[in-house]
C-alpha positions as CSV (number, residue, x, y, z in Angstrom):
1,M,0.0,0.0,0.0
2,T,1.7,3.2,-1.2
3,A,1.1,6.7,0.0
4,Q,-1.9,8.3,-1.7
5,H,-1.1,11.9,-0.9
6,L,1.5,14.1,0.9
7,Q,0.1,13.5,4.3
8,S,-0.3,9.7,4.0
9,T,1.3,7.9,6.9
10,V,2.6,4.4,7.7
11,A,2.1,2.7,11.0
12,L,5.4,2.0,12.8
13,H,5.5,-1.3,14.7
14,N,4.3,0.5,17.9
15,G,1.3,2.0,16.1
16,V,2.6,5.5,15.7
17,Q,1.7,7.0,12.4
18,M,4.7,8.5,10.5
19,P,4.4,10.4,7.2
20,W,5.8,8.7,4.1
21,F,7.3,11.9,3.0
22,G,9.1,14.7,4.7
23,L,11.7,17.5,4.5
24,G,15.3,16.9,5.4
25,V,17.5,19.9,6.5
26,F,21.0,18.3,6.3
27,K,23.7,21.0,5.9
28,V,21.2,23.9,5.9
29,E,22.7,26.5,8.2
30,E,20.8,28.4,10.9
31,G,19.2,31.5,9.5
32,S,16.4,32.9,7.4
33,E,16.9,30.4,4.5
34,L,16.4,27.4,6.8
35,I,13.4,29.0,8.6
36,E,11.7,29.9,5.3
37,A,12.3,26.4,3.9
38,V,10.7,24.7,6.8
39,K,7.8,27.2,6.9
40,K,7.2,26.8,3.2
41,A,7.3,23.0,3.4
42,I,4.6,23.1,6.1
43,Q,2.6,25.6,4.3
44,H,2.6,23.4,1.2
45,G,1.4,20.4,3.2
46,Y,4.5,18.7,4.5
47,R,4.0,17.3,8.0
48,S,7.3,15.7,8.7
49,I,10.6,17.5,9.4
50,D,13.9,15.7,9.9
51,T,16.9,17.3,11.6
52,A,19.8,16.2,13.8
53,A,21.9,17.7,16.6
54,I,25.0,17.7,14.3
55,Y,23.3,19.7,11.7
56,G,23.5,22.7,14.1
57,N,20.1,24.0,13.0
58,E,17.7,22.7,15.6
59,S,16.9,26.2,17.0
60,G,16.0,27.5,13.6
61,V,13.9,24.4,12.9
62,G,12.1,25.0,16.2
63,Q,11.5,28.6,15.4
64,A,10.1,27.7,12.0
65,I,7.8,25.1,13.5
66,A,6.5,27.5,16.1
67,E,5.7,30.1,13.4
68,A,4.3,27.6,10.9
69,L,1.9,26.1,13.5
70,K,0.5,29.5,14.3
71,E,0.4,30.8,10.7
72,N,-1.3,27.6,9.3
73,N,-3.5,27.0,12.3
74,L,-2.0,23.6,13.0
75,K,-1.6,21.7,16.3
76,R,1.7,20.3,17.3
77,E,0.3,16.7,17.0
78,E,-0.2,17.3,13.3
79,L,3.6,17.5,12.8
80,F,6.1,14.7,12.9
81,V,9.5,15.9,14.1
82,T,12.7,13.8,14.0
83,S,16.1,14.5,15.4
84,K,19.2,12.4,16.1
85,V,21.8,12.0,18.8
86,W,25.4,12.6,17.7
87,N,28.3,10.2,18.1
88,A,30.0,12.3,20.8
89,D,26.8,12.0,23.0
90,L,26.3,8.2,22.7
91,G,26.2,6.6,26.2
92,Y,23.4,6.5,28.8
93,E,23.8,9.7,30.7
94,E,25.2,11.6,27.7
95,T,22.2,10.7,25.5
96,L,19.7,11.7,28.2
97,A,21.5,15.1,28.4
98,A,21.7,15.4,24.6
99,F,18.0,14.7,24.2
100,D,17.2,17.6,26.7
101,T,19.4,19.9,24.7
102,T,17.7,18.9,21.4
103,L,14.2,19.4,22.9
104,N,15.1,22.8,24.3
105,K,16.6,24.0,21.0
106,L,13.5,22.8,19.1
107,G,11.3,24.3,21.8
108,L,9.1,21.2,21.9
109,E,7.5,19.1,24.7
110,Y,8.2,15.8,23.0
111,L,9.9,14.4,19.8
112,D,8.1,12.1,17.4
113,L,11.2,10.2,16.5
114,Y,14.7,10.1,17.9
115,L,17.5,8.3,16.2
116,I,21.0,7.1,17.0
117,H,22.8,8.9,14.1
118,W,25.7,6.4,13.6
119,P,26.4,2.9,15.0
120,K,29.5,3.8,17.0
121,A,31.0,0.6,18.3
122,G,30.7,0.1,22.1
123,K,28.6,3.3,22.4
124,Y,25.2,2.7,21.0
125,K,23.8,0.3,23.5
126,G,24.0,2.7,26.4
127,A,22.4,5.3,24.2
128,W,19.6,2.9,23.3
129,K,18.9,2.3,27.0
130,A,18.5,6.0,27.5
131,M,16.2,6.2,24.5
132,E,14.1,3.3,25.8
133,K,13.7,5.2,29.1
134,L,12.7,8.5,27.3
135,Y,10.3,6.4,25.1
136,E,8.7,4.8,28.2
137,A,8.3,8.2,29.8
138,G,6.4,9.4,26.7
139,R,9.0,12.1,25.8
140,I,9.6,10.4,22.4
141,K,6.8,8.8,20.4
142,A,9.1,6.4,18.5
143,I,12.8,5.5,18.7
144,G,15.1,4.2,16.0
145,V,18.5,4.2,14.4
146,S,20.3,5.5,11.4
147,N,23.0,4.0,9.3
148,F,22.7,0.6,11.0
149,Q,23.7,-2.4,9.0
150,I,22.2,-5.9,9.7
151,H,25.0,-6.9,12.2
152,H,24.5,-3.6,14.1
153,L,20.8,-4.2,14.3
154,E,21.3,-7.8,15.5
155,D,23.7,-6.7,18.1
156,L,21.4,-3.9,19.4
157,M,18.4,-6.2,19.5
158,Q,20.1,-8.8,21.6
159,D,19.8,-6.5,24.7
160,A,17.1,-4.2,23.7
161,K,13.7,-4.1,25.4
162,V,12.2,-2.1,22.6
163,K,13.0,-2.9,19.0
164,P,14.0,0.1,16.7
165,M,11.0,1.4,14.8
166,V,12.9,3.0,12.0
167,N,16.3,2.6,10.4
168,Q,17.2,5.7,8.3
169,V,20.0,4.9,5.8
170,E,21.5,6.1,2.6
171,Y,19.1,4.7,-0.1
172,H,18.9,5.5,-3.8
173,P,18.9,3.7,-7.1
174,R,22.7,3.1,-6.9
175,L,22.4,1.8,-3.4
176,T,19.3,-0.3,-3.0
177,Q,20.3,-2.1,0.2
178,V,18.3,-5.2,-0.7
179,E,19.5,-7.5,2.1
180,L,19.2,-4.7,4.8
181,K,15.7,-3.8,3.5
182,A,14.6,-7.5,3.7
183,F,16.0,-7.8,7.2
184,C,14.2,-4.7,8.4
185,E,10.9,-5.8,6.8
186,K,11.2,-9.2,8.5
187,H,11.7,-7.5,11.9
188,G,9.0,-4.8,11.4
189,I,11.6,-2.0,11.3
190,Q,10.6,0.8,8.8
191,L,13.3,1.8,6.3
192,E,13.8,5.5,5.6
193,A,16.0,7.0,2.9
194,W,18.5,9.8,3.4
195,S,20.1,11.3,0.3
196,P,17.4,9.8,-1.9
197,L,18.6,11.8,-4.9
198,M,22.3,10.8,-4.3
199,Q,23.1,14.5,-3.8
200,G,22.2,15.3,-7.3
201,Q,24.3,12.6,-8.9
202,L,21.4,10.8,-10.5
203,L,19.7,13.8,-12.1
204,D,21.1,13.1,-15.6
205,N,20.9,9.3,-15.4
206,P,19.6,8.1,-18.9
207,V,17.4,5.3,-17.6
208,I,15.6,7.5,-15.1
209,T,15.5,10.5,-17.6
210,E,13.8,8.3,-20.1
211,I,11.1,7.1,-17.6
212,A,10.7,10.7,-16.4
213,S,10.0,12.1,-19.8
214,A,7.5,9.3,-20.6
215,K,5.7,10.2,-17.4
216,G,6.0,14.0,-17.8
217,K,7.8,14.2,-14.5
218,S,11.2,15.2,-13.3
219,V,14.0,12.7,-12.6
220,A,13.8,13.7,-8.9
221,Q,10.0,13.0,-8.8
222,V,10.5,9.6,-10.4
223,I,13.2,8.6,-7.9
224,L,11.1,9.8,-4.9
225,R,8.1,7.9,-6.3
226,W,10.4,4.8,-6.6
227,D,11.2,5.1,-2.9
228,L,7.5,5.2,-1.9
229,Q,6.5,2.3,-4.1
230,N,9.4,0.3,-2.5
231,G,7.8,1.0,0.9
232,V,10.6,3.4,1.9
233,I,10.0,6.7,3.7
234,T,11.8,9.5,2.0
235,I,13.0,13.0,3.1
236,P,14.5,15.0,0.3
237,K,16.3,18.2,1.2
238,S,15.7,21.5,-0.5
239,T,15.6,25.1,0.5
240,K,14.0,26.4,-2.7
241,E,10.2,26.7,-2.6
242,H,9.6,25.5,-6.1
243,R,11.8,22.5,-5.5
244,I,10.0,21.8,-2.2
245,V,6.7,21.7,-4.0
246,E,8.1,19.8,-7.0
247,N,9.6,17.1,-4.8
248,S,6.3,16.5,-3.1
249,S,4.2,16.3,-6.3
250,I,4.6,12.6,-6.7
251,F,1.1,11.3,-5.8
252,D,-0.5,11.7,-9.2
253,F,1.4,9.0,-11.1
254,E,2.6,5.5,-10.7
255,L,5.6,3.6,-11.9
256,S,5.0,0.2,-13.5
257,N,6.7,-3.0,-12.3
258,D,8.9,-2.8,-15.3
259,E,9.9,0.8,-14.6
260,M,10.5,0.0,-10.9
261,N,12.8,-2.9,-11.9
262,R,14.7,-0.8,-14.4
263,I,15.4,1.8,-11.7
264,S,16.4,-0.9,-9.1
265,A,18.7,-2.5,-11.6
266,L,20.9,0.6,-11.5
267,N,22.2,-0.6,-8.1
268,E,26.0,-0.7,-7.8
269,D,26.3,-0.6,-4.0
270,V,27.7,2.9,-4.3
271,R,27.7,5.3,-1.4
272,V,27.9,9.1,-1.4
273,G,28.1,9.1,2.4
274,P,30.4,7.3,4.8
275,D,30.4,3.6,5.2
276,P,28.7,2.6,8.4
277,D,31.3,-0.1,9.0
278,N,34.2,2.2,8.5
279,F,33.8,5.8,9.7
280,E,36.2,7.9,11.9
281,F,34.0,10.5,13.6
C-alpha cells in the first residue's frame, strides 16, 4: 500500500503513524533560508521535518515550526519531528542530556522520532537504554537508528527491550540495500531514505531520464516515487520553494513494475556518504 497523498502515513510497529514523505534539512545552516524552507514546506502540506543535533540547526527548525503552527492554524500533534543523537553524545547519561538539549533547542515538549545517528561501536547500547527510558516516559513517540547495518541491528536487538521502529539509511537507485531492507521488513523496522537523490548525482541518469520524460515528471520526482513504491519513507532536502513543491508532487502518477525494476537495476552498491562499517568520527 503506497502513500496516496503528501500527508499519508505508515504505522510503525508500535502503532505510531509516520508520514511517508518529509523535508530533510541536512547541511542547511541556521538563518532565514532554513526558517523559510521549513515554513514553506509546512505551508505546502509537508507534515514531517527531519533534523539532527550535528546539523547545528535545531533552534531554527524549532522557530520555523512554532511560526508555521501559528500561521497555518495547526496543532503540534499534526507534525512529525525527527532528530538524532550525535556520536559524541552516545552513552546512557550523555544521551539523556543530549536529548534535553535537542528538545530545548527545538522548543518542543516531545519528539516524534529520535534516532541514533551512527552505529559507533561500544557506544550505541548505552544510548539505546537512555532512548528506551525516554520512550517509556512518553517524551519520544518512537525511537530508531540511522546507518545501522544488519549486524549492528542484530547486536542492538540482543539486549534491547524495545525494537527500533525506524532505520534511516542512505538509499537511492545506486544503493538499493536489498538485504538490509529485507531484514528490516522481517523485523518490522521501517526503512527510511536519506540522500534519496544521491546528492544530485542521478539527475542526468539516462534510464531515469527516459522514464521521467515518458511520465511527464522530473527525474527527482521519479526517484522519490520509486522510494515510496518500494515502501521506503523519504525525506529529500531542499531550501527552494519551487523544489520543495516539486519534490512532493509525486502522488498523481505510478511507476509500472517494469519501470521499478529498471530503476532498481541501477544498483552498484555505491555510497555518497560514509560507510557505516568504516567511519572515523
